[in-house]
C-alpha positions, -999 to 999 in steps of 0.1 A, spaced: 720 -437 -53 691 -417 -70 655 -428 -63 651 -443 -97 682 -464 -90 670 -481 -59 676 -518 -58 646 -540 -66 635 -562 -37 613 -592 -45 593 -602 -14 565 -622 0 551 -606 32 548 -637 54 580 -655 44 604 -654 74 634 -651 51 619 -621 34 609 -607 68 644 -607 82 658 -592 50 632 -564 53 642 -559 89 678 -554 79 669 -531 50 649 -509 74 676 -509 101 702 -498 75 680 -471 61 684 -487 27 655 -479 4 644 -504 -23 616 -509 -48 596 -536 -30 578 -560 -53 553 -581 -34 545 -614 -51 525 -646 -44 547 -677 -43 519 -697 -60 518 -673 -89 554 -661 -96 558 -635 -123 581 -641 -152 602 -611 -142 608 -626 -108 617 -660 -122 642 -644 -146 663 -633 -116 654 -659 -90 673 -690 -99 656 -712 -73 622 -694 -74 623 -684 -38 622 -650 -20 638 -627 -10 658 -616 -40 676 -582 -42 687 -569 -76 713 -541 -75 712 -515 -103 749 -504 -100 767 -538 -98 784 -559 -124 762 -586 -139 779 -614 -119 771 -595 -86 738 -579 -94 716 -605 -78 716 -613 -41 693 -643 -36 699 -653 0 683 -634 29 715 -637 50 735 -621 23 709 -594 18 711 -586 55 749 -584 55 749 -563 23 725 -538 38 743 -536 72 776 -534 54 764 -502 37 751 -487 70 746 -500 105 732 -471 126 717 -494 152 749 -515 157 735 -548 146 770 -561 139 786 -546 169 808 -571 188 800 -600 165 828 -620 148 824 -638 115 827 -671 134 798 -662 157 777 -652 128 785 -683 108 779 -706 138 745 -691 146 732 -691 110 744 -726 105 723 -737 135 693 -715 126 691 -721 89 702 -757 93 688 -780 120 663 -755 135 647 -746 102 648 -783 91 628 -794 122 605 -764 122 594 -771 86 587 -808 94 567 -798 125 548 -768 112 541 -783 78 537 -819 88 511 -825 62 538 -820 35 562 -844 52 553 -872 77 527 -864 103 539 -894 124 572 -877 129 559 -842 137 562 -845 175 599 -856 172 607 -827 150 590 -803 174 611 -818 202 643 -814 182 634 -777 174 626 -771 211 660 -784 222 676 -757 201 651 -731 213 660 -741 249 697 -734 242 687 -699 230 667 -694 261 698 -702 282 718 -677 262 691 -651 268 692 -659 305 729 -649 305 727 -618 283 700 -595 270 701 -607 234 714 -635 212 738 -609 198 751 -598 232 742 -567 252 716 -556 227 695 -570 199 714 -573 166 719 -595 136 715 -628 153 683 -618 170 666 -603 140 677 -632 118 661 -656 142 629 -639 154 608 -645 123 615 -682 126 608 -684 163 576 -665 156 567 -693 131 575 -719 158 550 -703 181 523 -698 154 523 -736 148 508 -742 183 506 -711 206 493 -728 237 520 -755 235 547 -729 229 535 -706 257 535 -736 281 572 -743 276 599 -735 302 617 -709 282 608 -676 299 637 -656 285 630 -667 249 593 -660 254 599 -625 267 624 -619 238 598 -630 213 570 -610 229 590 -578 227 595 -584 190 558 -592 183 548 -559 200 576 -538 184 573 -510 160 600 -527 140 578 -557 132 548 -535 124 569 -514 100 580 -544 79 546 -562 79 526 -534 61 505 -549 33 514 -539 -2 495 -546 -34 509 -573 -56 534 -562 -81 521 -558 -117 542 -560 -149 554 -525 -158 555 -511 -123 587 -502 -104 572 -513 -71 567 -495 -38 594 -475 -21 602 -494 11 
Protein backbone atom coordinates (compact mmCIF):
# COMPACT_ATOMS: atom_id res chain seq x y z
CA UNK A 1 0.00 0.00 0.00
CA UNK A 2 1.58 3.29 -1.12
CA UNK A 3 1.67 6.21 1.31
CA UNK A 4 -1.04 8.05 -0.55
CA UNK A 5 -3.24 4.97 -0.19
CA UNK A 6 -3.11 4.74 3.58
CA UNK A 7 -6.51 4.13 5.18
CA UNK A 8 -8.19 7.18 6.69
CA UNK A 9 -8.68 6.89 10.45
CA UNK A 10 -11.13 9.25 12.13
CA UNK A 11 -10.32 9.65 15.82
CA UNK A 12 -10.91 11.62 18.99
CA UNK A 13 -7.86 11.49 21.24
CA UNK A 14 -9.54 10.76 24.59
CA UNK A 15 -12.20 8.33 23.38
CA UNK A 16 -11.34 4.87 24.81
CA UNK A 17 -12.70 3.14 21.71
CA UNK A 18 -10.41 5.24 19.52
CA UNK A 19 -7.53 4.68 21.94
CA UNK A 20 -7.74 0.91 21.68
CA UNK A 21 -7.99 1.08 17.91
CA UNK A 22 -4.87 3.28 17.80
CA UNK A 23 -3.07 0.81 20.07
CA UNK A 24 -3.80 -2.02 17.64
CA UNK A 25 -2.82 0.02 14.58
CA UNK A 26 0.52 0.86 16.23
CA UNK A 27 1.11 -2.73 17.31
CA UNK A 28 0.41 -3.98 13.79
CA UNK A 29 2.63 -1.33 12.21
CA UNK A 30 -0.33 -0.24 10.09
CA UNK A 31 0.00 3.36 8.99
CA UNK A 32 -3.08 5.49 8.51
CA UNK A 33 -4.04 9.08 7.81
CA UNK A 34 -5.18 10.14 11.27
CA UNK A 35 -7.92 12.75 11.27
CA UNK A 36 -8.54 14.17 14.73
CA UNK A 37 -11.98 15.66 15.29
CA UNK A 38 -14.12 17.10 18.07
CA UNK A 39 -17.24 15.11 18.81
CA UNK A 40 -19.15 18.32 19.52
CA UNK A 41 -18.26 19.69 16.06
CA UNK A 42 -18.22 16.78 13.63
CA UNK A 43 -17.09 17.56 10.06
CA UNK A 44 -19.42 16.73 7.19
CA UNK A 45 -16.75 14.45 5.68
CA UNK A 46 -16.73 12.39 8.86
CA UNK A 47 -20.51 12.17 9.06
CA UNK A 48 -20.58 10.99 5.45
CA UNK A 49 -18.80 7.77 6.47
CA UNK A 50 -19.83 7.46 10.14
CA UNK A 51 -23.38 6.16 10.11
CA UNK A 52 -23.81 6.61 13.87
CA UNK A 53 -21.57 9.65 14.25
CA UNK A 54 -19.11 7.96 16.61
CA UNK A 55 -15.38 7.32 16.49
CA UNK A 56 -13.29 5.49 15.55
CA UNK A 57 -13.96 4.96 11.86
CA UNK A 58 -11.48 3.43 9.42
CA UNK A 59 -11.95 3.96 5.68
CA UNK A 60 -10.03 1.55 3.44
CA UNK A 61 -8.84 2.81 0.06
CA UNK A 62 -8.54 -0.60 -1.60
CA UNK A 63 -11.77 -2.30 -0.53
CA UNK A 64 -15.11 -2.71 -2.34
CA UNK A 65 -17.71 -0.12 -1.33
CA UNK A 66 -19.62 -2.51 0.93
CA UNK A 67 -16.44 -3.24 2.94
CA UNK A 68 -14.62 0.08 2.76
CA UNK A 69 -15.78 1.44 6.13
CA UNK A 70 -14.98 -0.23 9.46
CA UNK A 71 -16.92 1.59 12.13
CA UNK A 72 -16.36 -0.52 15.26
CA UNK A 73 -13.16 -0.34 17.30
CA UNK A 74 -13.16 -4.09 17.88
CA UNK A 75 -13.32 -4.72 14.15
CA UNK A 76 -10.57 -2.17 13.49
CA UNK A 77 -8.34 -3.95 16.01
CA UNK A 78 -8.97 -7.34 14.42
CA UNK A 79 -8.48 -5.95 10.92
CA UNK A 80 -5.11 -4.46 11.84
CA UNK A 81 -3.92 -7.56 13.70
CA UNK A 82 -5.15 -9.75 10.87
CA UNK A 83 -2.75 -7.93 8.56
CA UNK A 84 0.21 -8.14 10.95
CA UNK A 85 0.61 -9.25 14.55
CA UNK A 86 4.32 -8.92 15.34
CA UNK A 87 3.72 -8.67 19.10
CA UNK A 88 1.49 -11.75 19.21
CA UNK A 89 -1.62 -10.03 20.52
CA UNK A 90 -3.80 -12.85 19.19
CA UNK A 91 -1.50 -15.68 20.27
CA UNK A 92 -3.37 -18.44 22.10
CA UNK A 93 -6.75 -16.71 21.95
CA UNK A 94 -9.76 -18.51 20.53
CA UNK A 95 -12.67 -16.75 18.88
CA UNK A 96 -14.84 -17.84 21.80
CA UNK A 97 -12.47 -16.24 24.33
CA UNK A 98 -12.36 -13.01 22.35
CA UNK A 99 -16.13 -12.87 21.95
CA UNK A 100 -16.80 -13.62 25.63
CA UNK A 101 -14.42 -10.93 26.85
CA UNK A 102 -15.66 -8.24 24.47
CA UNK A 103 -19.26 -9.11 25.32
CA UNK A 104 -18.52 -8.45 29.00
CA UNK A 105 -16.29 -5.42 28.43
CA UNK A 106 -18.38 -3.59 25.85
CA UNK A 107 -21.62 -4.79 27.39
CA UNK A 108 -22.18 -4.65 31.17
CA UNK A 109 -18.84 -3.11 32.14
CA UNK A 110 -19.18 -0.18 29.73
CA UNK A 111 -22.87 0.18 30.59
CA UNK A 112 -22.17 0.57 34.30
CA UNK A 113 -19.02 2.64 33.75
CA UNK A 114 -20.93 5.23 31.73
CA UNK A 115 -23.69 5.53 34.31
CA UNK A 116 -21.14 5.96 37.07
CA UNK A 117 -18.60 8.23 35.35
CA UNK A 118 -21.25 10.35 33.60
CA UNK A 119 -23.89 10.23 36.32
CA UNK A 120 -25.03 13.78 35.51
CA UNK A 121 -26.28 12.49 32.14
CA UNK A 122 -28.18 9.59 33.67
CA UNK A 123 -29.35 9.27 37.30
CA UNK A 124 -27.04 10.52 40.05
CA UNK A 125 -28.98 8.54 42.64
CA UNK A 126 -27.95 5.28 40.95
CA UNK A 127 -24.26 6.14 40.39
CA UNK A 128 -23.05 4.21 43.45
CA UNK A 129 -24.89 1.08 42.33
CA UNK A 130 -23.39 1.31 38.86
CA UNK A 131 -19.93 1.77 40.39
CA UNK A 132 -20.49 -1.34 42.50
CA UNK A 133 -21.57 -3.36 39.46
CA UNK A 134 -18.55 -2.23 37.43
CA UNK A 135 -16.29 -3.03 40.40
CA UNK A 136 -17.61 -6.59 40.54
CA UNK A 137 -16.44 -7.13 36.96
CA UNK A 138 -13.11 -5.44 37.69
CA UNK A 139 -12.66 -7.81 40.65
CA UNK A 140 -13.14 -10.80 38.35
CA UNK A 141 -10.41 -9.42 36.10
CA UNK A 142 -8.17 -8.93 39.14
CA UNK A 143 -8.65 -12.60 40.00
CA UNK A 144 -7.70 -13.60 36.46
CA UNK A 145 -4.59 -11.42 36.71
CA UNK A 146 -3.69 -13.12 39.97
CA UNK A 147 -3.55 -16.43 38.13
CA UNK A 148 -1.77 -15.27 34.97
CA UNK A 149 0.30 -12.25 33.88
CA UNK A 150 -2.32 -10.78 31.54
CA UNK A 151 -5.98 -11.07 30.64
CA UNK A 152 -4.86 -12.58 27.33
CA UNK A 153 -2.72 -15.22 29.03
CA UNK A 154 1.04 -15.27 29.50
CA UNK A 155 1.57 -11.82 28.02
CA UNK A 156 -0.52 -8.73 27.26
CA UNK A 157 -2.54 -9.03 24.09
CA UNK A 158 -5.84 -8.16 22.50
CA UNK A 159 -7.97 -8.59 25.62
CA UNK A 160 -5.67 -6.39 27.67
CA UNK A 161 -5.30 -3.52 25.23
CA UNK A 162 -9.01 -3.58 24.43
CA UNK A 163 -9.79 -3.21 28.15
CA UNK A 164 -7.10 -0.90 29.51
CA UNK A 165 -8.50 2.38 28.10
CA UNK A 166 -11.81 1.66 29.85
CA UNK A 167 -10.25 0.66 33.17
CA UNK A 168 -8.25 3.87 32.87
CA UNK A 169 -11.56 5.74 32.63
CA UNK A 170 -12.89 3.84 35.63
CA UNK A 171 -9.96 5.09 37.69
CA UNK A 172 -10.18 8.67 36.36
CA UNK A 173 -13.74 8.93 37.69
CA UNK A 174 -12.44 8.82 41.29
CA UNK A 175 -8.72 7.96 41.67
CA UNK A 176 -8.67 7.82 45.52
CA UNK A 177 -11.62 5.41 45.58
CA UNK A 178 -10.17 3.25 42.80
CA UNK A 179 -6.74 3.09 44.43
CA UNK A 180 -8.28 2.06 47.76
CA UNK A 181 -9.94 -1.05 46.30
CA UNK A 182 -8.65 -4.56 46.92
CA UNK A 183 -7.55 -5.39 43.41
CA UNK A 184 -3.74 -5.28 43.55
CA UNK A 185 -3.18 -7.23 40.35
CA UNK A 186 -5.56 -5.05 38.35
CA UNK A 187 -3.95 -1.92 39.81
CA UNK A 188 -0.44 -3.06 38.87
CA UNK A 189 -1.62 -4.04 35.39
CA UNK A 190 -3.18 -0.60 34.89
CA UNK A 191 -0.18 1.26 36.32
CA UNK A 192 2.17 -0.51 33.93
CA UNK A 193 -0.02 0.65 31.05
CA UNK A 194 -0.28 4.23 32.29
CA UNK A 195 3.51 4.42 32.48
CA UNK A 196 4.12 2.65 29.17
CA UNK A 197 5.64 3.95 25.96
CA UNK A 198 2.67 2.37 24.16
CA UNK A 199 0.20 4.71 25.81
CA UNK A 200 2.44 7.74 25.28
CA UNK A 201 2.79 6.88 21.60
CA UNK A 202 -0.95 6.86 20.94
CA UNK A 203 -1.79 9.91 23.07
CA UNK A 204 0.25 12.44 21.12
CA UNK A 205 -1.82 15.53 20.39
CA UNK A 206 -2.61 16.29 16.76
CA UNK A 207 -4.20 19.42 15.33
CA UNK A 208 -7.83 19.10 14.36
CA UNK A 209 -8.41 17.92 10.82
CA UNK A 210 -9.33 20.62 8.31
CA UNK A 211 -11.26 20.18 5.08
CA UNK A 212 -8.92 19.46 2.18
CA UNK A 213 -6.20 17.85 4.33
CA UNK A 214 -5.21 14.20 4.13
CA UNK A 215 -4.47 14.06 7.83
CA UNK A 216 -1.35 13.12 9.76
CA UNK A 217 0.58 9.92 9.16
CA UNK A 218 0.11 7.80 12.27
